[in-house]
N, C-alpha and C positions, 0 to 999 in steps of 0.2 A: 638273951634280952637285947644285947647289942646288935644281933643279926636282925631281929624284928624292927628295931629302931631304925637301922639303916634302910631296911626294906620300906618302912613307912615313909621315911624322908624322901627316898627315891620316887615313891608313888606320888607324893605331894608335889615334888619338883616337876615330875613328868606332866601331871595334870595341869600344873600352873603354866608350863611351857605350851601345852596344847591350847589352853585357854588364851594365852597371849597370841599364839599363832592365829587362832580363830578370830580374836579381836582385831588383829592386824589385817587379816583378810577382809573382815567385815568393814573395817575402816577404809581399806583400799576400794572395796566395792562401793561403799557409800560415796567416797570421793569421786570415783569414776561416774557413778550415777549423777552426782551433782554437776560434774564437768559436762556430761552428756546433756543433762537438762539445760545447763547454761548455753551450750552450743546450739541445741535445738531452739532455745528461746531466741538467741541472737540471729540464727538462720531464719527463724520465723519473722523476726522483726525486719531483717533485710529483705526477705521475700515480700513481706507486706508493704515495706517502703517502696520496693521496686514495682510492685503491682500498682501502688498508688501513683507512683511517678509515671508508669506506663499509661495508666488511666488518664492522668492529667495531660500527658503529651498527646494522647489520642483525642482528648476533648479539645485541646488547643488546635490540633491539625484540622479536625472537623470544623471548628469555628472559623478557622482561616479559609479553608477551601470553600466553605458555604458562602463566603463573601463574593465569590466569583461565579455568580449566576448571570443570567441574561440581562438583569437589570442594570448592571454596571456598563454593559455595552449600549444599552438603550439610552441611558443618560448622556453618554458621550455622543451618540449619533444624533440625539435631539438638539444638541448644541451646535451642530454643523448645518450650514445652509446649502443643501444639495437638491437636485432634481433627479428623479429616476425615470428611466424609460425601459419598459419591459418588452422584450421581443419573445413572444410565446409561440411555439409551433413544434411540430414533429421534425424528424430528420429530413433533410433535403427540402426545407421550406424557405431557405434564404434568410433566416433570421440573423445569422452571424454576418452575412453579407450586408444587411441593412445597418447593423450596428457599426460595422467597419466604415461605412460611408460617413457617419458622424465623426469618427476618429480621424479620418483623412482631412476633414475640413477645419479641425481645431489647431491652435498654435502649439499646444503641448498635451500629449496624451499617453495612455498605456493600454495595452491588451494583456489580460490575465487569463491563461488557459490551463486546463488540467494536465496537458501532455507537452513534452518537448517538441514533438512533431507538429502540434498545432501552433505552438509559439513560433517555430521555425517557418511554418507556412504563412503566418501573418507577417512575420519579419520580411519574407520574400515579397508578399503581396503589397505591403505598404511601400517598400522601396521601389517596386515596379511602377506603382502609381506616382512616384516622384516625391512621396512623403518619407523623408529620411527617418530611419528607425534603427534602434540598436536591439540586439538580442541578448537576453539574460536568462540562463537556465542553470540547473545544477551542474551541467557539464561544461558550459562555456559562456564567455562574455565577448560578444562581437561588437566592437566600437565602430561607429560610423561618424565621420567628421561632420559637424553641423547638425546632428540629429537632435530632435526634441521629443521624439516618441520612443517608447520602449515596448518590446514584445517579450513577455516572460511567462514562466510557470507561476501559478498563483502563490506557491510557497515563498516566492521571492518578491512579493508585493512590497513596495516602499511606502510606508505610512507617513513618512516625514515630508515627502514631495507634495507639492500642490499641482494639480492637473486641471485642464479644462474639461477633458473627457476621458473616462476610463470605461473599457469594455470588459465585463466579467462573463466569461463563457461557461456553458454547462452548469448554470447556477443551481440546478436540481441536486447537484452533488453536495449541497449543504446538509443533506440528510445522511451522508456517508459517515459511519462511526470512526473510521480511521483518518480520513482527510477532510471531512466536512467542516472541521473547525477553521480551516483556511478560508473557506467561502464565508463563514459566519463573520470572521474578523474583517474580511475585505468589504462585505456589504455594509457592515455597521461602521467601519472606521476609515475606509479609503477616502482621501482628501481630494475630491473633485467637484467641480461645479455641476457636472452632469455625469451620471453613472448609467451605462446601458447594460442591462442584464439579459443574457440569452438563456432560455430555459424551456424545458418540455412542459406540456400542458398540465401534467399531474402536479407540478410544483407551483402553479400560478396562485392558488388561494393562499398557500403557505407564505410565499414571498410577499404577496400583497399585505397580509396581516403583519409581517415583520415591519414593512415600511410604514404602515398606518400606526404601528406601535410607537415609532419615534417621530411621527408627525411630519414626514417629508412629503413633498409634492411628487406625484407619479402619474404616468400615463401608460396604457397597455396597447401594444401593437400585436395583433394576432396574425399569424402567417399560416397559410395552407400549403400543403405539398405542391411543388411545382410540377412534378410528374406523378400522376396517380399510381397507387400500389395495388396490385391484384394478386390474390392467391390462385394459382393455376394448377394445383393438384400435386401428383407424385410422379417421380421417374423411377425406373426399375433398377438402374445401376450406374456406375461411373462412366460406362460407354455412352450414356445419353446426355452427358455434360456438353454444353455448347459454348462457342466462343462468346466472351462477354460475361460468363458466369463467375460467381464467387461461391466456392464450395466451403461450407462451414463445418469444422470439426473442433475438438476442444483439448488437444494436447500437441506439443511440439512434434512428437513421434508420428502422430496421426496426420499432421500437416505434411511432413516430408514424405511419408509413405503414400499418401493420396496423390501428391505431386508426382511420385514415381509411377503410380498406376496410370495417371493421365499421360505421362511421357510415353508409357508403353503403348498407348493408343494414338500417339502422334500429336499430343497437345502440349505445348510449352506452358508451364504454370509459374507465376510468381508466388512466393510464400510470405506470409505475414503471421508472426506469433510474438508473444510477449518478450521472450528471451532474446529476440533478434535485436541487435544494436540499432539505434535510430537511423544512423547513416545507411546501414545495410537495408533497413526497412524502406527508407526513402528510395533507394536504388531499385528495390523490387516494385515499389509503387510506380516509379518512372517507366519501368519496362512494360508494365501492364497498361499504363496510360498511353504509351506511344505505340502499342500494338506489337512490340517485340515479343511479349508473351500474351497469349490469347485468353488465359484463364488465371484466376487468382484463388489460392487455397489459404484459408485463414482461420484463426481462432476468433473469439469475440473481441480481439484487439482491433478488429475492423470496425467495431460498432460505434466508436466515438471520434467523430471529426475528420476522418480521412476522406478526402475527395477523390473518388475513383469512378471511372465510367463503367459501372456495373449494370448489366441488363437484367440478370436474374440472380437472386440469392438462393442457393441450394443448401438446405439443411441436411447434411449427412448424419449428424448426431444432434440429439436434443437434450443430452445430459452432460454435465461438467463436474469436475472435481473441484470443490471449493476450499481445499486445504484440510478438510476433515472427512468428507464423504462425497460420493457421486450423487448428484441430485438433479432433478429435472430443471430445465430453464424456467424462469418465471415469465409470465406474459410480457412484462415490461422489457425483459432482456431479449425475448424473441422479436418484439417490435423494434427495439433499438437496432438490432442486427439487420432485420428484414428491411428496415428503412433505408439502407444503403443502396437498395435496388432502384434503378431509374436515375438518370442524370439529365437535368434540364439542358436542352440544346443538343443532346446526343441521342437519348432514348426518350420517347414521348411518354412511355409508361414503364413502371418497374414491376417485375414479376417475382413471386416467391413460390418455390416448389420444395418438396421434401423427399428424402429417401426413407424417412422413419417418422412414426407418430404423426401421420397426416392430420388427424382430427385435432390433436393438441396444438399444432402450429396454426391451423385454420381458426380455431376458437380464440387463440391468443391475439391474432390479428383483428378479430372482430370484437374483442373485449376492450372496454375503456380501462385504462390504468387506474388503480386506486389512488386517490389524492394523497400526496405526502403530508404527514402530520407532525414530523419531528425535525428540529434543527439540532446540529451538534454544537455543544459548548466546548470551546478549546480549553485544554489544560493550561492553567495560569503559569506563565513563566516566572511570575513574581514569587512562586514557591521556592525558587532557587535561594532566595535571601533568608529563608526561615531557619535553615540549619537542620531541618528534619531529614531523616534518611529517605532517599528517593523511593525505595521499595515500599516503605510505609506510606509515603505520600500517594503513590500510585494506587495502593490498596484502598486507602481511605477515599480517594477520588472515585474509584469504581463503586464503592459501597455507599456513597451519599444517597439520601432518599430520592426516589424517583419523582420527577416533576413532569406532569403531562405536557406533551408538546416539545419536550427537550430530551436529548440524550447527551451523555458526556463522552468526550473524545477517548477512544480506546488507547490506553498507554501500555498494553500488555507486551508489545515488542520492545519498547524502551525499558520496561522492567526486566525483561529477559536479558538484554544486553548489560544492564546494570549489575545483575546478579552474576553474570559471566565474568565481569571484572573482579569480583570478590574484594579482597582486602586492598587490591591495587587502586580501587576507587578512592581510598582515603588520601592518596598522594596527589590527586588531581583537583585543581581549583573547581568549585562547584558549578560556575557558569560554563566552563569548558567541559566539565563532566556531563552536564545536561546536553550540550551541543553534540557531544560524542555519542551518547546513547539515543539521541533522536536523529542521528544520521541515517538516511534511507539505506537499509540493508535487507536483503532477502533472508530473514532469519530461518526460513525453512530449508535453506541450503547450508549444510554444515561446513562446506569448504569456504564459502564466502564469509560465514560467521567467524570461522577461525582466522581468516585473513583480517577481518575487522578487528579482532582481538589483538593480533600482532601489531596492527597500526596503532590501536589505542594504548597498548603497553609501551610502544616506542614514544608516543607523545608524553606519556606519564614520566618516562625517563629523560625527557628533554631532547629526544633524538628525532630525526626525520625518518618516517616509516620506509622500510625497504620496498622495492618494486615487487609486484606479484610475479610469480613464475609458475603458471599453470601450463600443462602440456597443450600446446596449440597445434598438435598434429590432427586433432579432430575438430569437428564443428562445435561440439559442446564445449571443448576446452577453450576454443577461441572466444566463445560467448562468455565463459566464466572469466577469462582474462580481461575482457572488456569491462565487465561489471566490477572486477577487482580494481581496475584503473579508476573507475568512477568512485569507488569507496575511498581510495587513497586521496583522490582530488577533493572529495567532500570533506574529509578529515583535515587535510592541509588548509583548506579554505577557512576552517574554523579557528585556525591559529594565524590567519592573515597571510598565508602563502598561496599564491595562485599558480598552480602547476598542473594543468589539465592533461598533460601527456597526449596532446592532440595528434602528433606525428605517429606515436605508437598506436593510438586508437584507429587512425585512418589506415595504417598498415594492416591492422587486424580486420577492419571492415573490408578492405580489398581482398584479404585472404578468405574471409567468409563468403564474399560475393563470388569468388572463384570456385569455392567449394559448392556453392549453390548452383553454379553453372555446370558442374560435373554431372555425371550420370545419376539422376535421382533414383534410378532403379536400385542403387545401393542401399537406399533407405526403406525399401519395401519390406513388409513383414513376411517372414517365412516360417513354415512349420519347423520346429526344432528337431524333429525326428527325420522327416523325409526331404526337407528343404523346399517343399512346394510353396509357391507364393500364396499369401492370404490377403483378404481385404484389410485395409488399414484399420477399420473399426471392428475387426474380428476379435472377440473377447478372450480367446484362449491361445495358448502357446503351441498347440498341435492341431492339425487338421482333423476333420471328422473321420477320414479314412484311417488315420493312425490311431485315433481314439478308439474306433471299433476293434482294431487289432489288439489293442491293450486290454479291452474289456473281455476278449475271448481268452 
């Protein structure tokens, strides 16, 4: 009896303990489920609140940015008492010359151009006329005692000064998505009694509508080419290039290789391309203008404003890489470049010939350009004061609803530089941060972008950026070093330090000019298998003969 009683008691106790264990596990499970449920609930509330907050911020950003449409500029322009004079004409029609005559005769004036070289040319021209003028560009500020005129790039337009006459050159660039906002602000807001606009015919209707929109008085002076332009067919090869020709290709390598080919047949060539520093480019222009070199080889850098005694423009290429792909030139690009042929007082007529796509070039010269229909609205600098993150501001700016007749300034490069700074951007005061990320930098060049980052990080730490140290044993290295000096100067200028390193730049330019004096045969393209010389525009790395051997 006692045995069974003990067994029964043991069983009861065991079952009770198992029940208690199960109960404890169930309680723990229920507690865990409750905690998880509470956590999910709170997370959901947080996400929901964050989503609502993000939605509210987005709505506030859109509302703020939408205020900065063209209407705000129109109202400010309507309150100003100005007269506009439009000088409309193709290249080599004397429109800029006519505008400069009005600038010469006023007491205080300014020239605003798209390129440092053009600003420099007008600086020289006005001073030669006895009209004292100062030079202001991203690279330098040249003071002249007693000067009341300024020649500058359009980005440095002074909206606080009052002028008698302002000349705004290449006004058709108001449609450019990257830089057009500078022309928009200048046309709407520059403070001058008389504003002279130099523009191509395809921009006339657009500019007239703008001026009519804010009710200003204007008159139009139309200019015809001083030297007629003729398409005279094709040539067979580089050996048919003549003295006074400008051979057009679309890469630095092709420019130098073509100059090497010309040297091989006894012709000295000046070279002009985008990466060439302005001082060096000016020296190459001088050599061609004085007859020291008889031919010029250039990219489309020749197409805007450079005054050269060119008899014929020779298109060796009609496609260019635009940063994303190789594409054919547009008719307006062909006409802009071709228009450099013929120089009034030197050549009575300009000629255009081609080594490729004869029909394409001929048709482009005979086709009227499509009228421009859009102007670029600049990104509002007032956005600095809002506290919104710059990447979000740039994104919302790009996604604002499309308005016919207007496009918004492309801020993708500034956004890229902002994201490159990462968390470091939080340490920089917002106005300075905006100035840093809008500093002109070739973001497609990793070396220059990295150097910009080094400079920006130094500014963030309250230090002076270190000097650039690129290898200057090569032409490309010298060009990179020059651009890096420019980046450093631009960044220092944004914190109030004027240190352009002009001595170092001039030494680099002298070195570049010496390299360009050397045997340009070194730049000629060769087959990488047999070493045979190849045409500069040859698309492959090996010659046909080597290619056939490989195929066998």
